[in-house]
Structures are given as structure tokens and as C-alpha cells.
PyMOL Python script that loads the backbone (N, CA, C, O; Angstrom):
from pymol import cmd

cmd.read_pdbstr("""\
ATOM      1  N   MET A   1     -35.419 -22.856 230.816  1.00  0.00           N
ATOM      2  CA  MET A   1     -36.136 -23.889 230.094  1.00  0.00           C
ATOM      3  C   MET A   1     -37.093 -24.661 230.939  1.00  0.00           C
ATOM      4  O   MET A   1     -38.138 -25.115 230.474  1.00  0.00           O
ATOM      5  N   LYS A   2     -36.717 -24.814 232.233  1.00  0.00           N
ATOM      6  CA  LYS A   2     -37.646 -25.517 233.133  1.00  0.00           C
ATOM      7  C   LYS A   2     -38.954 -24.771 233.345  1.00  0.00           C
ATOM      8  O   LYS A   2     -40.011 -25.379 233.514  1.00  0.00           O
ATOM      9  N   LYS A   3     -38.867 -23.436 233.333  1.00  0.00           N
ATOM     10  CA  LYS A   3     -39.987 -22.635 233.521  1.00  0.00           C
ATOM     11  C   LYS A   3     -40.932 -22.811 232.373  1.00  0.00           C
ATOM     12  O   LYS A   3     -42.143 -22.882 232.582  1.00  0.00           O
ATOM     13  N   LYS A   4     -40.421 -22.884 231.156  1.00  0.00           N
ATOM     14  CA  LYS A   4     -41.318 -23.029 229.956  1.00  0.00           C
ATOM     15  C   LYS A   4     -41.960 -24.393 229.994  1.00  0.00           C
ATOM     16  O   LYS A   4     -43.124 -24.538 229.619  1.00  0.00           O
ATOM     17  N   GLY A   5     -41.229 -25.393 230.438  1.00  0.00           N
ATOM     18  CA  GLY A   5     -41.830 -26.736 230.544  1.00  0.00           C
ATOM     19  C   GLY A   5     -42.917 -26.768 231.579  1.00  0.00           C
ATOM     20  O   GLY A   5     -43.942 -27.408 231.346  1.00  0.00           O
ATOM     21  N   LEU A   6     -42.758 -26.113 232.716  1.00  0.00           N
ATOM     22  CA  LEU A   6     -43.734 -25.992 233.719  1.00  0.00           C
ATOM     23  C   LEU A   6     -44.990 -25.326 233.211  1.00  0.00           C
ATOM     24  O   LEU A   6     -46.100 -25.805 233.444  1.00  0.00           O
ATOM     25  N   VAL A   7     -44.811 -24.212 232.509  1.00  0.00           N
ATOM     26  CA  VAL A   7     -45.960 -23.511 231.944  1.00  0.00           C
ATOM     27  C   VAL A   7     -46.685 -24.362 230.954  1.00  0.00           C
ATOM     28  O   VAL A   7     -47.914 -24.418 230.968  1.00  0.00           O
ATOM     29  N   TRP A   8     -45.926 -25.058 230.052  1.00  0.00           N
ATOM     30  CA  TRP A   8     -46.527 -25.943 229.098  1.00  0.00           C
ATOM     31  C   TRP A   8     -47.305 -27.036 229.808  1.00  0.00           C
ATOM     32  O   TRP A   8     -48.431 -27.319 229.396  1.00  0.00           O
ATOM     33  N   ALA A   9     -46.780 -27.667 230.843  1.00  0.00           N
ATOM     34  CA  ALA A   9     -47.478 -28.669 231.617  1.00  0.00           C
ATOM     35  C   ALA A   9     -48.735 -28.101 232.207  1.00  0.00           C
ATOM     36  O   ALA A   9     -49.782 -28.746 232.152  1.00  0.00           O
ATOM     37  N   MET A  10     -48.671 -26.888 232.783  1.00  0.00           N
ATOM     38  CA  MET A  10     -49.834 -26.290 233.376  1.00  0.00           C
ATOM     39  C   MET A  10     -50.950 -26.031 232.317  1.00  0.00           C
ATOM     40  O   MET A  10     -52.133 -26.276 232.551  1.00  0.00           O
ATOM     41  N   LEU A  11     -50.511 -25.533 231.170  1.00  0.00           N
ATOM     42  CA  LEU A  11     -51.503 -25.322 230.051  1.00  0.00           C
ATOM     43  C   LEU A  11     -52.158 -26.602 229.696  1.00  0.00           C
ATOM     44  O   LEU A  11     -53.388 -26.633 229.647  1.00  0.00           O
ATOM     45  N   LEU A  12     -51.431 -27.701 229.435  1.00  0.00           N
ATOM     46  CA  LEU A  12     -51.978 -28.928 229.034  1.00  0.00           C
ATOM     47  C   LEU A  12     -52.939 -29.476 230.104  1.00  0.00           C
ATOM     48  O   LEU A  12     -54.012 -30.001 229.805  1.00  0.00           O
ATOM     49  N   MET A  13     -52.508 -29.329 231.341  1.00  0.00           N
ATOM     50  CA  MET A  13     -53.431 -29.815 232.463  1.00  0.00           C
ATOM     51  C   MET A  13     -54.711 -29.016 232.496  1.00  0.00           C
ATOM     52  O   MET A  13     -55.793 -29.573 232.679  1.00  0.00           O
ATOM     53  N   MET A  14     -54.593 -27.683 232.316  1.00  0.00           N
ATOM     54  CA  MET A  14     -55.816 -26.903 232.294  1.00  0.00           C
ATOM     55  C   MET A  14     -56.754 -27.230 231.145  1.00  0.00           C
ATOM     56  O   MET A  14     -57.976 -27.274 231.289  1.00  0.00           O
ATOM     57  N   VAL A  15     -56.102 -27.465 229.954  1.00  0.00           N
ATOM     58  CA  VAL A  15     -56.911 -27.842 228.823  1.00  0.00           C
ATOM     59  C   VAL A  15     -57.636 -29.156 229.039  1.00  0.00           C
ATOM     60  O   VAL A  15     -58.808 -29.323 228.698  1.00  0.00           O
ATOM     61  N   TRP A  16     -56.850 -30.124 229.649  1.00  0.00           N
ATOM     62  CA  TRP A  16     -57.397 -31.413 229.944  1.00  0.00           C
ATOM     63  C   TRP A  16     -58.537 -31.315 230.905  1.00  0.00           C
ATOM     64  O   TRP A  16     -59.603 -31.871 230.642  1.00  0.00           O
ATOM     65  N   VAL A  17     -58.369 -30.651 231.979  1.00  0.00           N
ATOM     66  CA  VAL A  17     -59.417 -30.454 233.022  1.00  0.00           C
ATOM     67  C   VAL A  17     -60.641 -29.759 232.430  1.00  0.00           C
ATOM     68  O   VAL A  17     -61.772 -30.187 232.658  1.00  0.00           O
ATOM     69  N   THR A  18     -60.417 -28.711 231.686  1.00  0.00           N
ATOM     70  CA  THR A  18     -61.529 -28.052 231.015  1.00  0.00           C
ATOM     71  C   THR A  18     -62.237 -28.912 230.054  1.00  0.00           C
ATOM     72  O   THR A  18     -63.467 -28.931 230.030  1.00  0.00           O
ATOM     73  N   ALA A  19     -61.509 -29.633 229.249  1.00  0.00           N
ATOM     74  CA  ALA A  19     -62.123 -30.528 228.213  1.00  0.00           C
ATOM     75  C   ALA A  19     -62.894 -31.640 228.921  1.00  0.00           C
ATOM     76  O   ALA A  19     -63.943 -32.041 228.415  1.00  0.00           O
ATOM     77  N   CYS A  20     -62.445 -32.153 230.044  1.00  0.00           N
ATOM     78  CA  CYS A  20     -63.156 -33.162 230.796  1.00  0.00           C
ATOM     79  C   CYS A  20     -64.331 -32.634 231.492  1.00  0.00           C
ATOM     80  O   CYS A  20     -65.211 -33.417 231.851  1.00  0.00           O
ATOM     81  N   GLY A  21     -64.426 -31.395 231.711  1.00  0.00           N
ATOM     82  CA  GLY A  21     -65.573 -30.785 232.347  1.00  0.00           C
ATOM     83  C   GLY A  21     -66.672 -30.472 231.415  1.00  0.00           C
ATOM     84  O   GLY A  21     -67.203 -29.361 231.411  1.00  0.00           O
ATOM     85  N   ASN A  22     -67.039 -31.467 230.593  1.00  0.00           N
ATOM     86  CA  ASN A  22     -68.107 -31.267 229.597  1.00  0.00           C
ATOM     87  C   ASN A  22     -69.379 -30.799 230.286  1.00  0.00           C
ATOM     88  O   ASN A  22     -69.750 -31.328 231.334  1.00  0.00           O
ATOM     89  N   SER A  23     -70.042 -29.822 229.712  1.00  0.00           N
ATOM     90  CA  SER A  23     -71.236 -29.262 230.301  1.00  0.00           C
ATOM     91  C   SER A  23     -72.527 -30.091 229.969  1.00  0.00           C
ATOM     92  O   SER A  23     -73.646 -29.631 230.194  1.00  0.00           O
ATOM     93  N   GLY A  24     -72.330 -31.298 229.441  1.00  0.00           N
ATOM     94  CA  GLY A  24     -73.450 -32.114 229.146  1.00  0.00           C
ATOM     95  C   GLY A  24     -73.895 -32.086 227.715  1.00  0.00           C
ATOM     96  O   GLY A  24     -74.792 -32.844 227.345  1.00  0.00           O
ATOM     97  N   GLY A  25     -73.299 -31.234 226.879  1.00  0.00           N
ATOM     98  CA  GLY A  25     -73.664 -31.150 225.523  1.00  0.00           C
ATOM     99  C   GLY A  25     -73.144 -32.390 224.796  1.00  0.00           C
ATOM    100  O   GLY A  25     -72.160 -33.018 225.188  1.00  0.00           O
ATOM    101  N   ALA A  26     -73.840 -32.697 223.746  1.00  0.00           N
ATOM    102  CA  ALA A  26     -73.452 -33.856 222.883  1.00  0.00           C
ATOM    103  C   ALA A  26     -72.169 -33.571 222.151  1.00  0.00           C
ATOM    104  O   ALA A  26     -71.968 -32.497 221.585  1.00  0.00           O
ATOM    105  N   ALA A  27     -71.304 -34.567 222.178  1.00  0.00           N
ATOM    106  CA  ALA A  27     -70.024 -34.378 221.361  1.00  0.00           C
ATOM    107  C   ALA A  27     -70.369 -34.550 219.880  1.00  0.00           C
ATOM    108  O   ALA A  27     -71.234 -35.332 219.487  1.00  0.00           O
ATOM    109  N   SER A  28     -69.637 -33.767 219.091  1.00  0.00           N
ATOM    110  CA  SER A  28     -69.852 -33.846 217.674  1.00  0.00           C
ATOM    111  C   SER A  28     -69.106 -35.104 217.107  1.00  0.00           C
ATOM    112  O   SER A  28     -67.982 -35.401 217.512  1.00  0.00           O
ATOM    113  N   ASP A  29     -69.748 -35.808 216.189  1.00  0.00           N
ATOM    114  CA  ASP A  29     -69.053 -36.908 215.466  1.00  0.00           C
ATOM    115  C   ASP A  29     -68.280 -36.456 214.354  1.00  0.00           C
ATOM    116  O   ASP A  29     -67.543 -37.246 213.764  1.00  0.00           O
ATOM    117  N   ASP A  30     -68.384 -35.196 213.993  1.00  0.00           N
ATOM    118  CA  ASP A  30     -67.683 -34.565 212.832  1.00  0.00           C
ATOM    119  C   ASP A  30     -66.260 -34.282 213.234  1.00  0.00           C
ATOM    120  O   ASP A  30     -66.012 -33.460 214.116  1.00  0.00           O
ATOM    121  N   PRO A  31     -65.296 -34.969 212.583  1.00  0.00           N
ATOM    122  CA  PRO A  31     -63.901 -34.735 212.990  1.00  0.00           C
ATOM    123  C   PRO A  31     -63.429 -33.358 212.596  1.00  0.00           C
ATOM    124  O   PRO A  31     -62.417 -32.896 213.123  1.00  0.00           O
ATOM    125  N   ASN A  32     -64.111 -32.679 211.694  1.00  0.00           N
ATOM    126  CA  ASN A  32     -63.739 -31.342 211.293  1.00  0.00           C
ATOM    127  C   ASN A  32     -64.397 -30.231 212.135  1.00  0.00           C
ATOM    128  O   ASN A  32     -64.151 -29.046 211.909  1.00  0.00           O
ATOM    129  N   ALA A  33     -65.237 -30.631 213.112  1.00  0.00           N
ATOM    130  CA  ALA A  33     -65.925 -29.653 213.925  1.00  0.00           C
ATOM    131  C   ALA A  33     -64.945 -28.915 214.819  1.00  0.00           C
ATOM    132  O   ALA A  33     -63.968 -29.505 215.280  1.00  0.00           O
ATOM    133  N   ASP A  34     -65.183 -27.656 215.068  1.00  0.00           N
ATOM    134  CA  ASP A  34     -64.359 -26.852 215.935  1.00  0.00           C
ATOM    135  C   ASP A  34     -64.793 -27.080 217.356  1.00  0.00           C
ATOM    136  O   ASP A  34     -65.996 -27.185 217.596  1.00  0.00           O
ATOM    137  N   ASP A  35     -63.906 -27.165 218.306  1.00  0.00           N
ATOM    138  CA  ASP A  35     -64.200 -27.221 219.690  1.00  0.00           C
ATOM    139  C   ASP A  35     -63.494 -26.024 220.359  1.00  0.00           C
ATOM    140  O   ASP A  35     -62.379 -25.652 219.993  1.00  0.00           O
ATOM    141  N   THR A  36     -64.191 -25.436 221.357  1.00  0.00           N
ATOM    142  CA  THR A  36     -63.575 -24.312 222.066  1.00  0.00           C
ATOM    143  C   THR A  36     -63.369 -24.767 223.533  1.00  0.00           C
ATOM    144  O   THR A  36     -64.249 -25.341 224.174  1.00  0.00           O
ATOM    145  N   VAL A  37     -62.125 -24.462 224.020  1.00  0.00           N
ATOM    146  CA  VAL A  37     -61.832 -24.755 225.420  1.00  0.00           C
ATOM    147  C   VAL A  37     -61.459 -23.435 226.043  1.00  0.00           C
ATOM    148  O   VAL A  37     -60.663 -22.663 225.509  1.00  0.00           O
ATOM    149  N   THR A  38     -62.060 -23.205 227.185  1.00  0.00           N
ATOM    150  CA  THR A  38     -61.762 -21.952 227.946  1.00  0.00           C
ATOM    151  C   THR A  38     -60.870 -22.331 229.139  1.00  0.00           C
ATOM    152  O   THR A  38     -61.210 -23.189 229.954  1.00  0.00           O
ATOM    153  N   VAL A  39     -59.681 -21.632 229.204  1.00  0.00           N
ATOM    154  CA  VAL A  39     -58.756 -21.956 230.256  1.00  0.00           C
ATOM    155  C   VAL A  39     -58.760 -20.791 231.251  1.00  0.00           C
ATOM    156  O   VAL A  39     -58.488 -19.647 230.887  1.00  0.00           O
ATOM    157  N   TRP A  40     -59.071 -21.102 232.503  1.00  0.00           N
ATOM    158  CA  TRP A  40     -58.944 -20.079 233.536  1.00  0.00           C
ATOM    159  C   TRP A  40     -57.543 -20.225 234.106  1.00  0.00           C
ATOM    160  O   TRP A  40     -57.107 -21.326 234.443  1.00  0.00           O
ATOM    161  N   THR A  41     -56.864 -19.129 234.205  1.00  0.00           N
ATOM    162  CA  THR A  41     -55.489 -19.196 234.735  1.00  0.00           C
ATOM    163  C   THR A  41     -55.215 -17.921 235.509  1.00  0.00           C
ATOM    164  O   THR A  41     -55.996 -16.971 235.468  1.00  0.00           O
ATOM    165  N   TYR A  42     -54.111 -17.915 236.206  1.00  0.00           N
ATOM    166  CA  TYR A  42     -53.687 -16.800 237.041  1.00  0.00           C
ATOM    167  C   TYR A  42     -52.385 -16.115 236.497  1.00  0.00           C
ATOM    168  O   TYR A  42     -51.625 -16.725 235.744  1.00  0.00           O
ATOM    169  N   PRO A  43     -52.167 -14.891 236.882  1.00  0.00           N
ATOM    170  CA  PRO A  43     -50.930 -14.241 236.493  1.00  0.00           C
ATOM    171  C   PRO A  43     -49.768 -14.761 237.304  1.00  0.00           C
ATOM    172  O   PRO A  43     -49.474 -14.240 238.380  1.00  0.00           O
ATOM    173  N   VAL A  44     -49.067 -15.840 236.769  1.00  0.00           N
ATOM    174  CA  VAL A  44     -48.074 -16.488 237.499  1.00  0.00           C
ATOM    175  C   VAL A  44     -46.789 -15.682 237.690  1.00  0.00           C
ATOM    176  O   VAL A  44     -46.182 -15.682 238.761  1.00  0.00           O
ATOM    177  N   HIS A  45     -46.405 -15.010 236.636  1.00  0.00           N
ATOM    178  CA  HIS A  45     -45.175 -14.154 236.710  1.00  0.00           C
ATOM    179  C   HIS A  45     -45.339 -13.087 235.580  1.00  0.00           C
ATOM    180  O   HIS A  45     -46.274 -13.149 234.782  1.00  0.00           O
ATOM    181  N   GLY A  46     -44.411 -12.130 235.547  1.00  0.00           N
ATOM    182  CA  GLY A  46     -44.492 -10.929 234.715  1.00  0.00           C
ATOM    183  C   GLY A  46     -44.749 -11.178 233.240  1.00  0.00           C
ATOM    184  O   GLY A  46     -45.532 -10.451 232.629  1.00  0.00           O
ATOM    185  N   THR A  47     -44.080 -12.238 232.618  1.00  0.00           N
ATOM    186  CA  THR A  47     -44.258 -12.493 231.194  1.00  0.00           C
ATOM    187  C   THR A  47     -45.080 -13.701 230.945  1.00  0.00           C
ATOM    188  O   THR A  47     -45.022 -14.258 229.849  1.00  0.00           O
ATOM    189  N   TYR A  48     -45.834 -14.135 231.887  1.00  0.00           N
ATOM    190  CA  TYR A  48     -46.680 -15.341 231.784  1.00  0.00           C
ATOM    191  C   TYR A  48     -47.708 -15.258 230.686  1.00  0.00           C
ATOM    192  O   TYR A  48     -47.908 -16.247 229.981  1.00  0.00           O
ATOM    193  N   GLU A  49     -48.356 -14.165 230.505  1.00  0.00           N
ATOM    194  CA  GLU A  49     -49.394 -13.990 229.477  1.00  0.00           C
ATOM    195  C   GLU A  49     -48.767 -14.145 228.064  1.00  0.00           C
ATOM    196  O   GLU A  49     -49.334 -14.827 227.210  1.00  0.00           O
ATOM    197  N   ASP A  50     -47.630 -13.529 227.831  1.00  0.00           N
ATOM    198  CA  ASP A  50     -46.953 -13.675 226.542  1.00  0.00           C
ATOM    199  C   ASP A  50     -46.500 -15.103 226.311  1.00  0.00           C
ATOM    200  O   ASP A  50     -46.604 -15.592 225.186  1.00  0.00           O
ATOM    201  N   GLU A  51     -46.020 -15.769 227.291  1.00  0.00           N
ATOM    202  CA  GLU A  51     -45.517 -17.215 227.201  1.00  0.00           C
ATOM    203  C   GLU A  51     -46.773 -18.025 226.910  1.00  0.00           C
ATOM    204  O   GLU A  51     -46.724 -18.938 226.086  1.00  0.00           O
ATOM    205  N   LEU A  52     -47.854 -17.734 227.531  1.00  0.00           N
ATOM    206  CA  LEU A  52     -49.104 -18.529 227.389  1.00  0.00           C
ATOM    207  C   LEU A  52     -49.604 -18.378 225.907  1.00  0.00           C
ATOM    208  O   LEU A  52     -49.990 -19.350 225.258  1.00  0.00           O
ATOM    209  N   LYS A  53     -49.575 -17.171 225.442  1.00  0.00           N
ATOM    210  CA  LYS A  53     -49.986 -16.944 223.991  1.00  0.00           C
ATOM    211  C   LYS A  53     -49.119 -17.829 223.058  1.00  0.00           C
ATOM    212  O   LYS A  53     -49.625 -18.495 222.155  1.00  0.00           O
ATOM    213  N   ASP A  54     -47.818 -17.806 223.313  1.00  0.00           N
ATOM    214  CA  ASP A  54     -46.882 -18.620 222.459  1.00  0.00           C
ATOM    215  C   ASP A  54     -47.217 -20.091 222.549  1.00  0.00           C
ATOM    216  O   ASP A  54     -47.214 -20.799 221.542  1.00  0.00           O
ATOM    217  N   LEU A  55     -47.513 -20.562 223.780  1.00  0.00           N
ATOM    218  CA  LEU A  55     -47.831 -21.932 223.983  1.00  0.00           C
ATOM    219  C   LEU A  55     -49.132 -22.343 223.306  1.00  0.00           C
ATOM    220  O   LEU A  55     -49.225 -23.424 222.724  1.00  0.00           O
ATOM    221  N   ILE A  56     -50.132 -21.475 223.386  1.00  0.00           N
ATOM    222  CA  ILE A  56     -51.420 -21.752 222.716  1.00  0.00           C
ATOM    223  C   ILE A  56     -51.252 -21.746 221.215  1.00  0.00           C
ATOM    224  O   ILE A  56     -51.876 -22.542 220.514  1.00  0.00           O
ATOM    225  N   SER A  57     -50.406 -20.844 220.709  1.00  0.00           N
ATOM    226  CA  SER A  57     -50.108 -20.799 219.229  1.00  0.00           C
ATOM    227  C   SER A  57     -49.512 -22.137 218.837  1.00  0.00           C
ATOM    228  O   SER A  57     -49.930 -22.711 217.831  1.00  0.00           O
ATOM    229  N   ASP A  58     -48.552 -22.657 219.591  1.00  0.00           N
ATOM    230  CA  ASP A  58     -47.946 -23.931 219.309  1.00  0.00           C
ATOM    231  C   ASP A  58     -48.953 -25.079 219.354  1.00  0.00           C
ATOM    232  O   ASP A  58     -48.943 -25.970 218.505  1.00  0.00           O
ATOM    233  N   PHE A  59     -49.832 -25.033 220.379  1.00  0.00           N
ATOM    234  CA  PHE A  59     -50.873 -25.994 220.587  1.00  0.00           C
ATOM    235  C   PHE A  59     -51.834 -26.029 219.316  1.00  0.00           C
ATOM    236  O   PHE A  59     -52.184 -27.067 218.756  1.00  0.00           O
ATOM    237  N   ASN A  60     -52.188 -24.805 218.962  1.00  0.00           N
ATOM    238  CA  ASN A  60     -53.191 -24.647 217.778  1.00  0.00           C
ATOM    239  C   ASN A  60     -52.528 -25.202 216.479  1.00  0.00           C
ATOM    240  O   ASN A  60     -53.247 -25.696 215.611  1.00  0.00           O
ATOM    241  N   LYS A  61     -51.198 -25.135 216.327  1.00  0.00           N
ATOM    242  CA  LYS A  61     -50.613 -25.662 215.130  1.00  0.00           C
ATOM    243  C   LYS A  61     -50.780 -27.190 215.037  1.00  0.00           C
ATOM    244  O   LYS A  61     -50.941 -27.741 213.948  1.00  0.00           O
ATOM    245  N   GLU A  62     -50.738 -27.856 216.191  1.00  0.00           N
ATOM    246  CA  GLU A  62     -50.884 -29.300 216.284  1.00  0.00           C
ATOM    247  C   GLU A  62     -52.414 -29.732 216.292  1.00  0.00           C
ATOM    248  O   GLU A  62     -52.790 -30.808 215.827  1.00  0.00           O
ATOM    249  N   HIS A  63     -53.239 -28.812 216.852  1.00  0.00           N
ATOM    250  CA  HIS A  63     -54.704 -29.142 217.004  1.00  0.00           C
ATOM    251  C   HIS A  63     -55.471 -27.978 216.449  1.00  0.00           C
ATOM    252  O   HIS A  63     -56.023 -27.188 217.214  1.00  0.00           O
ATOM    253  N   PRO A  64     -55.527 -27.840 215.094  1.00  0.00           N
ATOM    254  CA  PRO A  64     -56.211 -26.669 214.487  1.00  0.00           C
ATOM    255  C   PRO A  64     -57.716 -26.603 214.728  1.00  0.00           C
ATOM    256  O   PRO A  64     -58.307 -25.537 214.554  1.00  0.00           O
ATOM    257  N   ASN A  65     -58.386 -27.756 215.140  1.00  0.00           N
ATOM    258  CA  ASN A  65     -59.824 -27.719 215.341  1.00  0.00           C
ATOM    259  C   ASN A  65     -60.156 -27.400 216.773  1.00  0.00           C
ATOM    260  O   ASN A  65     -61.339 -27.424 217.113  1.00  0.00           O
ATOM    261  N   ILE A  66     -59.195 -27.098 217.661  1.00  0.00           N
ATOM    262  CA  ILE A  66     -59.433 -26.755 218.992  1.00  0.00           C
ATOM    263  C   ILE A  66     -59.128 -25.256 219.169  1.00  0.00           C
ATOM    264  O   ILE A  66     -57.996 -24.836 218.930  1.00  0.00           O
ATOM    265  N   THR A  67     -60.098 -24.455 219.575  1.00  0.00           N
ATOM    266  CA  THR A  67     -59.886 -23.062 219.862  1.00  0.00           C
ATOM    267  C   THR A  67     -59.649 -22.958 221.367  1.00  0.00           C
ATOM    268  O   THR A  67     -60.461 -23.475 222.134  1.00  0.00           O
ATOM    269  N   VAL A  68     -58.584 -22.320 221.821  1.00  0.00           N
ATOM    270  CA  VAL A  68     -58.296 -22.110 223.187  1.00  0.00           C
ATOM    271  C   VAL A  68     -58.483 -20.634 223.548  1.00  0.00           C
ATOM    272  O   VAL A  68     -57.797 -19.746 223.041  1.00  0.00           O
ATOM    273  N   LYS A  69     -59.436 -20.420 224.438  1.00  0.00           N
ATOM    274  CA  LYS A  69     -59.637 -19.078 224.987  1.00  0.00           C
ATOM    275  C   LYS A  69     -59.109 -19.009 226.406  1.00  0.00           C
ATOM    276  O   LYS A  69     -59.241 -19.979 227.152  1.00  0.00           O
ATOM    277  N   THR A  70     -58.523 -17.910 226.796  1.00  0.00           N
ATOM    278  CA  THR A  70     -58.029 -17.782 228.153  1.00  0.00           C
ATOM    279  C   THR A  70     -58.758 -16.724 228.890  1.00  0.00           C
ATOM    280  O   THR A  70     -59.136 -15.711 228.302  1.00  0.00           O
ATOM    281  N   GLU A  71     -58.967 -16.914 230.140  1.00  0.00           N
ATOM    282  CA  GLU A  71     -59.499 -15.876 231.017  1.00  0.00           C
ATOM    283  C   GLU A  71     -58.497 -15.778 232.197  1.00  0.00           C
ATOM    284  O   GLU A  71     -58.358 -16.715 232.983  1.00  0.00           O
ATOM    285  N   MET A  72     -57.798 -14.613 232.301  1.00  0.00           N
ATOM    286  CA  MET A  72     -56.805 -14.403 233.307  1.00  0.00           C
ATOM    287  C   MET A  72     -57.577 -13.975 234.580  1.00  0.00           C
ATOM    288  O   MET A  72     -58.208 -12.918 234.579  1.00  0.00           O
ATOM    289  N   LEU A  73     -57.538 -14.733 235.599  1.00  0.00           N
ATOM    290  CA  LEU A  73     -58.229 -14.445 236.849  1.00  0.00           C
ATOM    291  C   LEU A  73     -57.273 -13.799 237.870  1.00  0.00           C
ATOM    292  O   LEU A  73     -56.073 -14.072 237.893  1.00  0.00           O
ATOM    293  N   SER A  74     -57.831 -12.973 238.673  1.00  0.00           N
ATOM    294  CA  SER A  74     -57.059 -12.516 239.845  1.00  0.00           C
ATOM    295  C   SER A  74     -57.025 -13.600 240.915  1.00  0.00           C
ATOM    296  O   SER A  74     -57.875 -14.490 240.952  1.00  0.00           O
ATOM    297  N   TRP A  75     -56.061 -13.506 241.751  1.00  0.00           N
ATOM    298  CA  TRP A  75     -55.971 -14.548 242.861  1.00  0.00           C
ATOM    299  C   TRP A  75     -57.231 -14.477 243.771  1.00  0.00           C
ATOM    300  O   TRP A  75     -57.557 -15.468 244.424  1.00  0.00           O
ATOM    301  N   ALA A  76     -57.905 -13.382 243.822  1.00  0.00           N
ATOM    302  CA  ALA A  76     -59.076 -13.197 244.675  1.00  0.00           C
ATOM    303  C   ALA A  76     -60.305 -13.811 243.990  1.00  0.00           C
ATOM    304  O   ALA A  76     -61.106 -14.474 244.650  1.00  0.00           O
ATOM    305  N   GLU A  77     -60.465 -13.601 242.687  1.00  0.00           N
ATOM    306  CA  GLU A  77     -61.711 -14.040 242.018  1.00  0.00           C
ATOM    307  C   GLU A  77     -61.617 -15.528 241.563  1.00  0.00           C
ATOM    308  O   GLU A  77     -62.652 -16.169 241.379  1.00  0.00           O
ATOM    309  N   GLY A  78     -60.423 -16.066 241.386  1.00  0.00           N
ATOM    310  CA  GLY A  78     -60.337 -17.490 240.920  1.00  0.00           C
ATOM    311  C   GLY A  78     -61.093 -18.467 241.753  1.00  0.00           C
ATOM    312  O   GLY A  78     -61.876 -19.235 241.195  1.00  0.00           O
ATOM    313  N   PRO A  79     -60.920 -18.500 243.061  1.00  0.00           N
ATOM    314  CA  PRO A  79     -61.736 -19.473 243.839  1.00  0.00           C
ATOM    315  C   PRO A  79     -63.194 -19.308 243.704  1.00  0.00           C
ATOM    316  O   PRO A  79     -63.944 -20.283 243.732  1.00  0.00           O
ATOM    317  N   LYS A  80     -63.621 -18.086 243.557  1.00  0.00           N
ATOM    318  CA  LYS A  80     -65.082 -17.833 243.387  1.00  0.00           C
ATOM    319  C   LYS A  80     -65.585 -18.460 242.065  1.00  0.00           C
ATOM    320  O   LYS A  80     -66.664 -19.052 242.052  1.00  0.00           O
ATOM    321  N   ASN A  81     -64.848 -18.347 240.985  1.00  0.00           N
ATOM    322  CA  ASN A  81     -65.273 -18.977 239.750  1.00  0.00           C
ATOM    323  C   ASN A  81     -65.245 -20.508 239.830  1.00  0.00           C
ATOM    324  O   ASN A  81     -66.153 -21.162 239.317  1.00  0.00           O
ATOM    325  N   SER A  82     -64.262 -21.066 240.439  1.00  0.00           N
ATOM    326  CA  SER A  82     -64.202 -22.532 240.527  1.00  0.00           C
ATOM    327  C   SER A  82     -65.355 -23.088 241.400  1.00  0.00           C
ATOM    328  O   SER A  82     -65.831 -24.207 241.207  1.00  0.00           O
ATOM    329  N   MET A  83     -65.754 -22.291 242.320  1.00  0.00           N
ATOM    330  CA  MET A  83     -66.856 -22.759 243.249  1.00  0.00           C
ATOM    331  C   MET A  83     -68.195 -22.727 242.484  1.00  0.00           C
ATOM    332  O   MET A  83     -69.156 -23.359 242.923  1.00  0.00           O
ATOM    333  N   SER A  84     -68.278 -22.004 241.350  1.00  0.00           N
ATOM    334  CA  SER A  84     -69.567 -21.967 240.623  1.00  0.00           C
ATOM    335  C   SER A  84     -69.738 -23.087 239.636  1.00  0.00           C
ATOM    336  O   SER A  84     -70.772 -23.198 238.978  1.00  0.00           O
ATOM    337  N   LEU A  85     -68.704 -23.934 239.531  1.00  0.00           N
ATOM    338  CA  LEU A  85     -68.764 -25.067 238.593  1.00  0.00           C
ATOM    339  C   LEU A  85     -69.754 -26.006 239.117  1.00  0.00           C
ATOM    340  O   LEU A  85     -69.996 -27.050 238.512  1.00  0.00           O
TER     341      LEU A  85
END
""", "prot")
cmd.dss("prot")
cmd.show_as("cartoon", "prot")
cmd.util.cbc("prot")
cmd.orient("prot")
């Protein structure tokens, strides 16, 4: 159970960091507008991707106007992507 809580906390933190990293576009005043958040993450353990899909599904039930896309990075390419921000 602790592992699931850790994964959930990591997902929320990544969503928060990604959402705060606005690319300068104007925010929509329409409360029904869809927003897309891309989460860069790493293969933490063998079933991580399946657990992440379940967590995103739970998140989307509570936040239907937010679309969460994931990009699974290798440990080698991850630092390269974060440096391009």
C-alpha cells in the first residue's frame, strides 16, 4: 500500500510541476475547456506503467477536463529532455 501511495504522490507532483510550467499560452476562462498535461516519468519498477494507468484513470474521474498524457523516458534520455525546458 505504501508503494501505491508513493506512486500517487509522484504522479500528483509531476502533474503539478507540469501544470505550473505553462509555456506562456493564455489560460482559458471557459471552465469546460479541456487541458492537457504531459507527464515525463521513468520506469520505476516492473508494474509501474500499469499502476500509472490506473492512477491516471482515477485522476480523470475526479478531473474530467484534464487529459493526462505520459511519456516514459529512459534513465539516459530523461536528463536531456529536462535540460531542454
